ZAVEX-183792 format. One record per residue (C-alpha): residue in one letter; x, y, z. Coordinates in Angstrom, 1 decimal, always signed. Last residue first. Layout:
% ZAVEX-183792
{rest: A | x: X | y: Y | z: Z}
...
% end
This chain:
% ZAVEX-183792
{rest: A | x: +6.8 | y: -2.4 | z: -18.0}
{rest: P | x: +9.1 | y: -0.5 | z: -15.6}
{rest: G | x: +7.5 | y: +2.1 | z: -13.4}
{rest: R | x: +5.3 | y: +5.1 | z: -14.1}
{rest: F | x: +2.2 | y: +3.2 | z: -15.0}
{rest: P | x: -0.4 | y: +5.3 | z: -16.7}
{rest: K | x: -3.9 | y: +5.1 | z: -15.1}
{rest: P | x: -6.1 | y: +2.1 | z: -15.7}
{rest: K | x: -9.8 | y: +2.4 | z: -16.2}
{rest: F | x: -11.5 | y: +0.0 | z: -13.7}
{rest: S | x: -14.3 | y: -2.2 | z: -15.2}
{rest: N | x: -12.8 | y: -5.4 | z: -13.8}
{rest: N | x: -14.7 | y: -8.6 | z: -14.4}
{rest: P | x: -12.0 | y: -10.4 | z: -16.4}
{rest: A | x: -9.1 | y: -9.0 | z: -14.2}
{rest: L | x: -10.2 | y: -10.1 | z: -10.8}
{rest: E | x: -9.1 | y: -13.7 | z: -11.0}
{rest: N | x: -5.5 | y: -12.6 | z: -11.6}
{rest: V | x: -5.2 | y: -11.1 | z: -8.1}
{rest: Q | x: -3.8 | y: -13.9 | z: -6.0}
{rest: R | x: -3.1 | y: -13.1 | z: -2.4}
{rest: T | x: -0.1 | y: -12.4 | z: -0.2}
{rest: M | x: +0.9 | y: -11.7 | z: +3.4}
{rest: F | x: +4.2 | y: -11.2 | z: +5.2}
{rest: V | x: +4.2 | y: -10.4 | z: +8.9}
{rest: S | x: +7.2 | y: -8.6 | z: +10.3}
{rest: N | x: +8.7 | y: -7.9 | z: +13.7}
{rest: P | x: +9.9 | y: -11.5 | z: +14.1}
{rest: D | x: +11.9 | y: -11.1 | z: +10.9}
{rest: T | x: +12.5 | y: -13.6 | z: +8.1}
{rest: K | x: +14.2 | y: -11.7 | z: +5.3}
{rest: Y | x: +12.7 | y: -9.3 | z: +2.7}
{rest: S | x: +14.4 | y: -8.8 | z: -0.7}
{rest: G | x: +11.5 | y: -10.1 | z: -2.7}
{rest: F | x: +9.3 | y: -12.3 | z: -0.6}
{rest: P | x: +9.2 | y: -13.4 | z: +3.0}
{rest: P | x: +7.0 | y: -16.5 | z: +3.6}
{rest: C | x: +3.3 | y: -16.2 | z: +3.3}
{rest: P | x: +0.3 | y: -15.3 | z: +5.5}
{rest: V | x: -3.0 | y: -14.8 | z: +3.7}
{rest: F | x: -4.5 | y: -11.8 | z: +2.0}
{rest: G | x: -8.2 | y: -12.3 | z: +1.0}
{rest: F | x: -9.4 | y: -8.7 | z: +1.4}
{rest: S | x: -10.7 | y: -9.3 | z: +5.0}
{rest: T | x: -7.2 | y: -10.6 | z: +5.8}
{rest: Y | x: -5.7 | y: -7.3 | z: +4.7}
{rest: L | x: -8.1 | y: -5.3 | z: +6.9}
{rest: R | x: -7.5 | y: -7.6 | z: +9.9}
{rest: R | x: -3.7 | y: -7.2 | z: +9.4}
{rest: A | x: -4.1 | y: -3.4 | z: +9.3}
{rest: A | x: -6.2 | y: -3.4 | z: +12.5}
{rest: E | x: -3.5 | y: -5.5 | z: +14.2}
{rest: F | x: -0.6 | y: -3.2 | z: +13.2}
{rest: F | x: -0.1 | y: -1.5 | z: +16.6}
{rest: E | x: -0.4 | y: -5.0 | z: +18.2}
{rest: M | x: +3.0 | y: -5.9 | z: +16.8}
{rest: S | x: +3.7 | y: -8.1 | z: +13.8}
{rest: G | x: +4.3 | y: -5.3 | z: +11.5}
{rest: T | x: +3.3 | y: -5.3 | z: +7.8}
{rest: E | x: +4.8 | y: -6.7 | z: +4.6}
{rest: L | x: +2.7 | y: -7.0 | z: +1.5}
{rest: S | x: +2.0 | y: -9.2 | z: -1.5}
{rest: L | x: +0.0 | y: -9.1 | z: -4.7}
{rest: R | x: +0.1 | y: -12.0 | z: -7.2}
{rest: S | x: -1.1 | y: -12.4 | z: -10.7}
{rest: Y | x: +0.0 | y: -9.0 | z: -11.9}
{rest: G | x: -1.5 | y: -8.0 | z: -15.3}
{rest: R | x: -1.6 | y: -4.3 | z: -14.9}
{rest: V | x: -5.4 | y: -4.3 | z: -14.7}
{rest: A | x: -5.1 | y: -6.9 | z: -11.8}
{rest: A | x: -2.7 | y: -4.7 | z: -9.9}
{rest: E | x: -4.9 | y: -1.7 | z: -10.4}
{rest: K | x: -7.9 | y: -3.6 | z: -9.0}
{rest: I | x: -5.9 | y: -4.6 | z: -6.0}
{rest: I | x: -4.7 | y: -1.1 | z: -5.4}
{rest: H | x: -8.2 | y: +0.4 | z: -5.8}
{rest: Q | x: -9.6 | y: -2.2 | z: -3.3}
{rest: L | x: -6.8 | y: -1.3 | z: -0.9}
{rest: M | x: -7.6 | y: +2.4 | z: -1.2}
{rest: K | x: -11.3 | y: +1.9 | z: -0.6}
{rest: S | x: -10.7 | y: -0.3 | z: +2.3}
{rest: A | x: -8.2 | y: +2.1 | z: +3.8}
{rest: V | x: -10.7 | y: +5.0 | z: +3.5}
{rest: G | x: -13.7 | y: +3.2 | z: +4.8}
{rest: Q | x: -14.7 | y: +5.7 | z: +7.5}
{rest: R | x: -13.0 | y: +4.0 | z: +10.4}
{rest: L | x: -10.2 | y: +6.6 | z: +10.6}
{rest: H | x: -10.8 | y: +9.7 | z: +8.5}
{rest: S | x: -9.5 | y: +12.5 | z: +10.8}
{rest: A | x: -6.5 | y: +10.4 | z: +11.8}
{rest: A | x: -5.4 | y: +10.3 | z: +8.1}
{rest: T | x: -5.4 | y: +6.8 | z: +6.7}
{rest: R | x: -2.1 | y: +5.2 | z: +5.6}
{rest: M | x: -1.0 | y: +2.4 | z: +3.3}
{rest: S | x: +2.6 | y: +2.8 | z: +2.4}
{rest: K | x: +3.2 | y: -0.2 | z: +0.1}
{rest: V | x: +1.2 | y: -3.0 | z: -1.5}
{rest: E | x: +3.6 | y: -5.2 | z: -3.5}
{rest: A | x: +3.6 | y: -6.5 | z: -7.0}
{rest: H | x: +4.2 | y: -9.9 | z: -8.7}
{rest: S | x: +3.6 | y: -11.1 | z: -12.3}
{rest: E | x: +6.1 | y: -9.1 | z: -14.3}
{rest: T | x: +8.3 | y: -8.7 | z: -11.3}
{rest: L | x: +8.5 | y: -6.5 | z: -8.2}
{rest: H | x: +6.4 | y: -3.4 | z: -9.2}
{rest: K | x: +5.5 | y: -1.4 | z: -6.1}
{rest: L | x: +1.9 | y: -0.2 | z: -5.5}
{rest: A | x: +1.2 | y: +2.7 | z: -3.2}
{rest: G | x: -1.3 | y: +4.0 | z: -0.7}
{rest: F | x: -2.7 | y: +7.2 | z: +0.6}
{rest: G | x: -5.1 | y: +8.8 | z: +3.1}
{rest: A | x: -7.9 | y: +11.2 | z: +3.7}
{rest: V | x: -6.3 | y: +14.3 | z: +2.2}
{rest: V | x: -8.8 | y: +17.2 | z: +2.7}
{rest: P | x: -10.1 | y: +19.4 | z: -0.1}
{rest: G | x: -13.1 | y: +17.2 | z: -0.9}
{rest: D | x: -12.4 | y: +13.9 | z: +0.8}
{rest: W | x: -9.2 | y: +13.0 | z: -1.0}
{rest: I | x: -7.3 | y: +9.7 | z: -1.5}
{rest: S | x: -3.7 | y: +9.8 | z: -2.5}
{rest: W | x: -2.1 | y: +7.4 | z: -4.9}
{rest: F | x: +1.6 | y: +6.4 | z: -5.3}
{rest: T | x: +2.9 | y: +4.3 | z: -8.2}
{rest: I | x: +6.3 | y: +2.8 | z: -7.4}
{rest: D | x: +8.9 | y: +1.2 | z: -9.7}
{rest: S | x: +10.2 | y: +4.6 | z: -10.8}
{rest: S | x: +11.1 | y: +5.6 | z: -7.3}
{rest: R | x: +9.2 | y: +8.6 | z: -5.9}
{rest: L | x: +8.0 | y: +6.6 | z: -2.9}
{rest: G | x: +11.6 | y: +5.7 | z: -2.0}
{rest: S | x: +12.6 | y: +9.4 | z: -2.2}
{rest: L | x: +9.7 | y: +10.4 | z: +0.1}
{rest: D | x: +10.4 | y: +7.6 | z: +2.7}
{rest: L | x: +9.3 | y: +4.0 | z: +2.3}
{rest: A | x: +8.0 | y: +2.1 | z: +5.3}
{rest: H | x: +10.1 | y: -1.1 | z: +5.8}
{rest: R | x: +10.9 | y: -0.9 | z: +9.5}
{rest: S | x: +12.6 | y: -4.0 | z: +10.8}
{rest: E | x: +16.2 | y: -2.6 | z: +10.4}
{rest: A | x: +15.2 | y: +0.5 | z: +12.3}
{rest: P | x: +14.1 | y: -1.5 | z: +15.4}
{rest: A | x: +10.3 | y: -1.8 | z: +15.8}
{rest: T | x: +7.2 | y: +0.2 | z: +16.6}
{rest: P | x: +8.6 | y: +3.4 | z: +17.9}
{rest: A | x: +9.6 | y: +4.8 | z: +14.5}
{rest: M | x: +6.5 | y: +3.7 | z: +12.6}
{rest: S | x: +4.4 | y: +6.6 | z: +13.8}
{rest: D | x: +7.0 | y: +9.1 | z: +12.7}
{rest: L | x: +7.0 | y: +7.6 | z: +9.1}
{rest: H | x: +3.2 | y: +7.9 | z: +8.9}
{rest: E | x: +3.1 | y: +11.4 | z: +10.4}
{rest: R | x: +5.8 | y: +12.5 | z: +7.9}
{rest: L | x: +3.7 | y: +11.0 | z: +5.1}
{rest: L | x: +0.6 | y: +12.8 | z: +6.3}
{rest: A | x: +2.5 | y: +16.1 | z: +6.3}
{rest: L | x: +3.8 | y: +15.4 | z: +2.7}
{rest: V | x: +0.2 | y: +14.6 | z: +1.6}
{rest: E | x: -1.1 | y: +17.9 | z: +3.0}
{rest: P | x: +1.9 | y: +20.0 | z: +1.7}
{rest: S | x: +1.3 | y: +18.8 | z: -1.8}
{rest: E | x: +4.3 | y: +17.5 | z: -3.7}
{rest: L | x: +4.1 | y: +13.7 | z: -3.6}
{rest: N | x: +3.2 | y: +13.4 | z: -7.3}
{rest: D | x: -0.1 | y: +11.7 | z: -6.6}
{rest: V | x: -2.1 | y: +9.4 | z: -8.8}
{rest: R | x: -5.7 | y: +10.1 | z: -7.8}
{rest: I | x: -8.4 | y: +8.6 | z: -5.6}
{rest: D | x: -11.5 | y: +10.8 | z: -5.0}
{rest: M | x: -13.8 | y: +10.5 | z: -2.1}
% end
């Protein structure tokens, strides 16, 4: 599988993004849904990656710059055709390594508190994320779970070659 910075223009990626956003709609009230739409993912503080299995999009994920030392995991999604094949783990590992390469010391995320998001919470926990208070502009919300982990310990052993960062330095 190949992970690449994505410009959010391919029909396959756009279809998966629509599926992602549509699946979030029934999970919580609108004010509790924090998935980014197309314009949000094209923001200068976001780097968006797609993961491909040959000619088929298998998933995507994004990294949002919050501060010089803090970034956020955004928009993790695996295509239905690739569930339970390691796509989400591979993408999350990529995002964590990229955060370390960029010099962030903390990586956080928001996900849903409902059963629909249980698999996602298990994945994040398996990668060392732990519960934390709301961060950035988030507020306490019974529909949200906030998680964080340190990433600076990864940088010295990281052989990942960084891609250009589109967001603020």
